[in-house]
C-alpha positions in Angstrom: 74.0 14.7 -49.0 71.0 12.8 -49.9 72.8 9.8 -51.5 74.7 9.6 -48.0 71.4 9.4 -46.0 70.4 6.7 -48.4 73.7 4.9 -47.6 73.0 5.3 -43.9 69.6 4.3 -44.2 70.3 1.0 -45.4 73.2 0.4 -43.6 71.0 0.5 -40.9 68.3 -1.6 -42.1 71.0 -4.2 -43.1 72.6 -4.1 -39.5 69.3 -4.6 -38.2 68.1 -7.5 -40.1 72.0 -9.2 -39.6 70.8 -8.7 -35.5 67.6 -10.3 -36.2 69.0 -13.5 -37.9 71.5 -13.7 -34.9 68.4 -14.0 -32.4 67.0 -17.0 -31.3 62.9 -17.7 -31.8 61.3 -15.9 -28.9 63.3 -12.8 -29.2 62.9 -12.7 -33.2 59.2 -12.7 -32.5 59.4 -9.7 -29.5 61.7 -7.6 -32.5 59.2 -8.4 -35.3 56.3 -7.4 -32.6 58.4 -4.2 -31.5 58.7 -2.8 -35.2 55.3 -3.9 -36.3 53.9 -1.9 -33.5 56.1 1.4 -34.7 55.1 0.7 -37.9 51.7 0.2 -37.3 51.7 3.9 -35.5 53.6 5.5 -38.1 50.7 4.2 -40.7 48.0 5.5 -38.3 49.9 8.6 -37.8 50.1 9.2 -41.6 46.3 8.5 -41.6 45.5 11.0 -39.3 47.7 13.3 -40.8 45.7 12.8 -44.2 42.4 13.2 -42.7 43.2 16.5 -41.1 44.6 17.7 -44.0 41.5 16.9 -46.0 39.4 18.7 -43.2 41.1 21.2 -43.2 41.1 21.9 -47.2 36.9 21.2 -47.1 36.7 23.3 -44.5 38.6 26.2 -45.8 36.3 26.0 -49.3 33.3 25.6 -47.0 34.2 28.7 -44.9 34.9 30.6 -48.0 31.7 30.2 -49.3 29.7 30.9 -46.6 31.5 34.0 -46.1 30.4 35.0 -49.9 26.9 34.3 -48.8 26.8 35.9 -46.0 28.1 39.2 -48.1 25.7 38.9 -50.5 22.7 38.3 -48.1 24.6 41.9 -46.0 24.7 43.5 -49.1 20.9 43.7 -49.8 21.3 44.3 -53.6 19.5 41.4 -55.2 19.6 41.7 -59.0 16.4 40.2 -59.9 12.6 41.2 -61.3 10.2 41.5 -58.8 6.4 41.1 -59.9 4.5 41.5 -56.9 5.2 38.4 -54.5 7.7 36.4 -57.0 11.3 37.3 -57.6 13.1 35.9 -60.4 17.1 36.8 -60.4 17.9 38.2 -63.5 20.7 35.5 -64.2 17.4 32.9 -64.6 16.1 35.0 -67.3 18.0 33.1 -69.8 18.8 37.0 -71.4 22.6 36.5 -73.3 22.4 32.9 -73.5 21.2 33.4 -77.2 18.1 31.3 -76.6 14.4 32.5 -78.0 12.2 30.4 -76.4 11.3 30.1 -73.0 10.2 26.7 -72.3 11.5 24.5 -70.1 10.9 21.2 -72.4 
């Protein structure tokens, strides 16, 4: 199946090149310009599709992160120690990491 498709594509290219050889210089320039425009359009379409795919993938991750943050904020429960107006999340405490000293330097 795929072999037949490749054979037909190869035959088409060969016939187009044979046709191009039979054209005069002015018609050959128009023929080349026509196919160059088609290839440029195809290339631009590919770039547009690639850009849309990257945008879709990036926005999907950003959307999921935003939903997670909103859900966490709506939950209201913060796993933190409160000391007056200071809030220290427990995950920053260093417990369970095997660190005994709490110095930063």
